[in-house]
C-alpha positions in Angstrom: -12.4 -15.2 26.5 -10.7 -12.9 24.0 -12.4 -9.7 22.7 -11.5 -7.3 20.0 -13.0 -4.4 18.1 -12.9 -4.3 14.3 -12.5 -0.9 12.7 -15.9 0.7 12.4 -16.8 4.3 13.3 -15.4 5.8 16.4 -15.9 2.9 18.8 -15.4 -0.2 16.6 -17.5 -3.3 16.3 -17.2 -5.9 19.1 -16.1 -9.4 18.2 -15.2 -12.5 20.2 -11.9 -14.0 19.0 -10.8 -17.6 19.1 -8.0 -18.6 21.4 -5.6 -19.0 18.5 -6.6 -15.6 17.1 -7.5 -17.2 13.8 -11.3 -16.7 13.8 -13.8 -14.2 15.2 -17.6 -14.0 15.6 -19.8 -10.9 15.5 -21.0 -10.0 19.0 -23.4 -7.1 17.9 -26.5 -9.0 19.1 -25.0 -9.0 22.6 -23.2 -5.6 22.7 -22.3 -3.4 19.7 -19.1 -2.2 21.3 -16.7 -3.2 24.0 -17.6 -0.2 26.0 -21.3 -1.2 25.9 -20.3 -4.7 27.2 -18.2 -3.2 30.0 -21.1 -0.9 31.0 -23.3 -4.0 31.7 -20.6 -6.6 32.3 -22.4 -8.8 34.9 -25.4 -9.2 32.6 -23.6 -9.5 29.2 -20.3 -11.3 29.9 -22.0 -14.8 30.3 -23.6 -14.4 26.9 -20.2 -13.4 25.5 -18.6 -16.4 27.1 -21.2 -18.6 25.6 -20.5 -17.1 22.2 -16.8 -17.8 22.7 -17.6 -21.4 23.5 -19.7 -21.7 20.4 -16.9 -20.2 18.3 -14.4 -22.7 19.8 -16.8 -25.5 18.7 -17.4 -24.0 15.3 -21.2 -23.9 16.0 -21.8 -20.3 14.7 -21.0 -18.2 11.7 -17.4 -17.1 11.9 -14.8 -15.3 9.8 -11.0 -14.9 9.7 -9.7 -12.5 12.3 -7.1 -10.2 10.7 -5.1 -8.0 13.2 -4.7 -5.4 10.5 -8.5 -4.9 10.5 -8.6 -4.4 14.3 -8.8 -1.2 16.1 -7.5 -1.0 19.7 -10.1 -3.0 21.6 -11.3 0.3 23.1 -10.7 2.8 20.3 -11.4 5.5 22.8 -12.0 5.2 26.6 -13.5 7.3 29.3 -10.2 7.1 31.2 -6.6 6.1 30.7 -4.4 6.2 33.8 -0.8 5.0 33.5 1.1 4.0 36.5 4.8 3.3 37.0 4.8 -0.1 38.7 8.4 -1.0 37.9 10.2 1.4 40.2 13.6 0.0 39.0 12.8 1.8 35.7 12.0 5.1 37.4 15.1 5.0 39.5 17.4 4.5 36.4 15.8 7.2 34.4 16.0 9.7 37.2 19.6 8.7 37.9 20.5 9.5 34.3 19.2 13.1 34.6 20.6 13.6 38.1 17.2 13.8 39.6 16.7 12.8 43.2 14.7 9.6 43.8 12.4 10.1 46.8 12.0 7.0 49.0 8.2 7.5 48.8 8.4 6.2 45.2 8.9 2.7 46.5 5.7 2.9 48.6 3.3 5.3 46.8 2.7 4.6 43.1 3.3 7.2 40.4 0.4 7.8 38.0 -0.6 10.2 35.3 -3.8 10.8 33.4 -3.2 10.1 29.7 -5.2 11.2 26.7 -8.0 8.7 26.0 -10.2 10.3 23.3 -8.5 8.4 20.6 -6.0 5.5 20.5 -3.9 4.2 17.7 -4.9 0.8 16.2 -2.3 -1.9 16.9 -0.9 -1.7 13.3 -1.3 2.0 12.8 1.8 4.0 12.2 3.3 6.2 14.9 2.9 9.8 13.7 6.0 11.9 14.4 6.2 15.5 13.3 9.7 16.1 14.5 12.4 13.6 15.3 14.0 16.1 17.6 11.2 15.4 20.1 12.8 12.1 21.0 10.2 9.5 20.2 10.3 6.4 22.4 8.4 3.2 22.6 7.1 1.9 25.9 6.0 -1.8 26.2 3.5 -2.2 29.0 0.8 -4.4 30.4 -2.7 -2.9 30.9 -6.0 -3.8 32.5 -9.5 -2.6 31.9 -11.8 -2.2 34.9 -15.5 -2.3 35.6 -16.9 0.3 38.0 -14.6 0.8 41.0 -16.0 2.7 44.0 -14.0 5.5 45.6 -11.8 4.2 48.4 -11.8 0.6 47.0 -9.4 -1.8 48.7 -6.7 -3.7 46.8 -8.8 -6.8 46.9 -11.9 -5.0 45.6 -9.8 -3.4 42.9 -8.5 -6.8 41.7 -12.1 -8.1 41.5 -13.0 -5.2 39.3 -10.4 -6.2 36.6 -12.3 -7.3 33.5 -9.6 -7.6 30.8 -5.9 -7.7 30.4 -3.8 -6.5 27.4 -0.7 -4.7 26.2 0.2 -1.2 25.1 2.8 0.8 23.3 2.7 4.0 25.4 4.5 6.3 23.1 6.6 9.1 24.8 8.3 12.1 23.4 11.3 12.1 25.8 12.8 15.4 24.8 9.6 17.3 25.6 9.2 15.7 29.1 11.8 17.8 31.0 10.3 21.1 30.0 6.8 19.9 30.8 7.7 18.5 34.2 9.6 21.7 34.9 6.4 23.6 34.8 5.1 21.5 37.7 1.9 20.5 35.9 2.7 17.0 34.4 2.7 15.4 31.0 0.6 16.6 28.1 2.4 17.3 24.8 5.0 14.7 25.6 2.4 11.8 25.7 0.8 11.4 22.3 -1.7 8.6 21.4 -0.9 5.1 22.6 -1.7 1.9 20.8 -3.1 -1.3 22.4 -2.9 -5.0 21.5 -5.4 -6.3 19.0 -7.0 -8.5 21.6 -7.9 -8.0 25.3 -8.3 -11.2 27.4 -10.3 -12.0 30.5 -8.1 -12.8 33.5 -9.7 -16.2 34.0 -8.7 -17.2 30.5 -5.0 -16.5 31.3 -5.0 -19.2 34.0 -1.8 -19.3 36.1 -0.3 -16.6 33.9 -2.4 -14.1 35.8 -1.9 -14.2 39.6 -1.4 -11.7 42.4 -2.6 -8.9 40.1 0.3 -9.5 37.7 0.8 -10.9 34.2 3.5 -13.6 34.4 4.7 -13.7 30.9 7.7 -12.4 29.0 6.9 -9.1 27.3 8.7 -9.3 23.9 9.9 -6.2 22.1 11.6 -6.1 18.7 13.0 -3.0 17.1 13.6 -3.2 13.3 13.3 -6.9 13.4 15.9 -7.5 16.1 15.2 -8.6 19.7 15.3 -5.6 22.0 13.4 -6.6 25.1 12.5 -9.9 26.8 11.5 -8.8 30.3 9.4 -10.9 32.5 6.3 -8.8 33.3 5.6 -10.5 36.6 9.1 -9.9 37.9 10.3 -6.7 39.7 6.8 -5.2 39.6 6.7 -3.2 42.8 3.0 -2.4 42.6 0.5 -5.0 41.3 -2.6 -3.9 39.4 -4.8 -4.1 42.5 -2.6 -1.6 44.2 -2.5 0.7 41.1 -6.3 0.7 40.7 -6.9 1.3 44.5 -4.4 4.2 44.2 -6.4 5.7 41.3 -9.6 5.2 43.2 -8.5 6.8 46.4 -10.4 10.1 45.9 -12.8 9.3 43.1 -14.7 6.4 41.6 -13.5 4.9 38.4 -16.0 4.2 35.6 -16.4 1.0 33.7 -13.9 1.0 30.8 -11.1 2.7 32.7 -7.7 1.5 31.4 -4.8 1.3 33.9 -1.3 0.8 32.7 1.7 -0.8 34.5 4.3 1.6 33.2 7.4 0.4 31.3 8.1 -3.3 32.1 11.6 -3.4 33.5 13.8 -6.1 35.1 16.9 -5.7 37.1 20.1 -7.5 36.2 20.9 -10.8 37.8 23.3 -9.0 40.2 20.5 -6.7 41.3 21.9 -3.8 39.2 20.8 -2.3 35.9 19.7 -4.8 33.3 21.8 -5.7 30.3 21.1 -5.9 26.6 20.1 -9.2 25.0 23.4 -9.3 23.2 25.2 -9.1 26.5 23.2 -11.9 28.1 20.4 -9.8 29.7 16.7 -9.6 29.0 17.0 -6.2 27.3 14.6 -3.3 27.7 11.0 -2.3 27.0 11.9 1.3 26.1 14.9 3.2 24.6 15.1 5.6 27.5 16.2 2.8 29.9 19.0 1.7 27.5 20.1 5.3 27.0 20.1 5.8 30.8 22.4 2.8 31.3 24.7 4.1 28.5 24.8 7.5 30.2 25.6 6.0 33.6 28.4 3.9 32.0 30.0 6.5 29.6 28.5 9.9 30.4 26.2 10.1 27.3 23.7 7.9 25.4 24.8 6.1 22.2 21.4 4.7 21.1 19.2 7.2 19.2 15.5 7.6 19.8 13.1 6.4 17.1 13.3 7.9 13.7 11.0 7.7 10.6 11.0 4.2 9.2 11.8 2.4 12.4 9.5 -0.6 13.2 8.4 -1.5 16.7 6.8 -4.8 17.7 5.4 -5.7 21.1 3.7 -9.0 22.1 3.6 -11.9 24.6 3.4 -15.6 23.9 1.8 -18.7 25.3 3.8 -21.9 26.0 3.5 -22.9 22.3 5.0 -19.5 21.2 1.7 -18.2 19.9 0.8 -14.6 20.6 -1.7 -14.3 23.5 -3.0 -10.8 22.7 -1.9 -10.5 19.1 0.9 -8.1 18.3 1.4 -4.3 18.3 3.5 -3.6 15.2 4.0 0.0 14.2 6.2 2.0 11.8 7.2 5.5 12.7 6.0 8.0 10.0 
């Protein structure tokens, strides 16, 4: 089952979307918003599944689904917690700024609390007031949970995953060192994120979803050129069950909590840093990783951060090369 929110008010209007993303059906008679559906998921999800089946058989009124008309599936959320499951990415970024890499990072997930009171729609522009802030894209996988009790096990956390999607977790890289230096974490350096037009139930992903990981290539284009083609299920040190259990160690998580994977990152075939697509690698899911590798190789980065007019596209495809979650496509303004 695929769910989306059309732009309407603060929280959108819930629709069920066809598997090919061509059509949608109004779900207001079941739940007005996605958050309302998540709040009573056990009771409402069977009715939503039936609606999806009726849509697939063209048995109900339907209309064209336009990704430009979609908000992020959760236009705002009670909680957005972003992890860093691809520790290879963390190690490279820290190496470039000559920061020590504690061994604990390989065993204890990193996670920060992001702003969740308003997300960008998947085709909204990325607002950038000052190019000197070092604006970066970050292609990630996300999940949305139901209620998760405090102290939940990894297995219980996996069972609590309701939906899977993608995000562009925008970062202002040049503001990060100053904020981290204060010892109190990210705030100004993490502006609003955008999410894929559609979120999908894990069961609908079949074998693409297993062991708490999405096993598809995360595709990232920059200004119409291939930039990243990393396999999301590869080199993921912490699966989503582990990330959710980590978040729930000392507090319960409410239904509608969004948990991110952190920037998807693959090692090179030799076990070292990855290579650009032009050099035969799978590229990168953020500019910082490429700039890190350039710094390691030559002492300074050569690739600039995003500037006004740049276009970012993030998506994942099925076996027929059709987008699974729709596409995040944003222009920096």
